[in-house]
N, C-alpha and C positions, 0 to 999 in steps of 0.2 A: 250670402243672405238670399233666401228664397224670394222670388218675385211671383206675383200672381196676376192672372187675368180676372177681370170682373165680368162674369157672365150671369146676367139676370139676377144680380145681387149676390151671387155665389163666388167665393174666392177659389179659383182653380190654379194650382201651382204650375209654374212654367216647367216644361220638360228640360232636360239637360241641353238639348239642341237649341231650344228657345233662349235659355240662359246664355249660351255661347254667342248666339246671334245678337242678343241685346247688349252683351259686353262689347262686341265688335262695333255695334252702332254707336254706343256711348263713347268708345275710344275714337272713332272717326269724327264724331261731333266735337269732342274736346280738341282734336287736332285742327279741325276747321276753325274753331274759335281762337285757338292759339295763333294760327296763321293770320286770321283777320286782325287780331290785336297787334301782331308784330308789324303790320303795315299801317298802323295808326298815323305814323309820321307822314306818310304819303298823302293820306286824306287831309291832314292838318295843313300841309304845305299847299295842296291844290287850291284851297280857299284863299291863300295869301298871295300866290303868284299872279303877276299881270296876265291878261289874256294872251294866248299863244300868238295871235295875230299882232298884238302890240310888241311882243318880244321879237318876232321876226322883222317887223318894220324897223325897230331900233337897230337890229343887226344890219339891215340893209342900209340905213342912213349912216351907220358907223363905218361902212365900207368893208364889212367882214366877208361878204359872199364872194365866191370866185366871179371873174368877169362875165362868163357866159350866163351864170345864174342872175347876176345883177342886171344884165341886159334883158333877160326875159322878164324880170320883175318890173324894170323900167318901162318896157313895152306895154305891159298891162296898165301901169300907172298913167302912161301917156294916152292910151286908148280910152281910159275911163278917168278923166281928171276930176279933181274935187270941184264941186260947184261953187 
């Protein structure tokens, strides 16, 4: 299908090179939309997860961190206690 430029109200047909370039642009745009749509689950999950700080604090309190990491975290908690 021939595409046109609108120049001062006149329809000027695309050259073969312009057609090829527009086809490539449309293909790239469609791929970008498909990639964006394929990641919808990640955007949906992001709104539902607890804040990362809350997740890490829960892991700390559950004793999941290695001893050296737990010691570093505890040192910060001790330095800046809750009021």
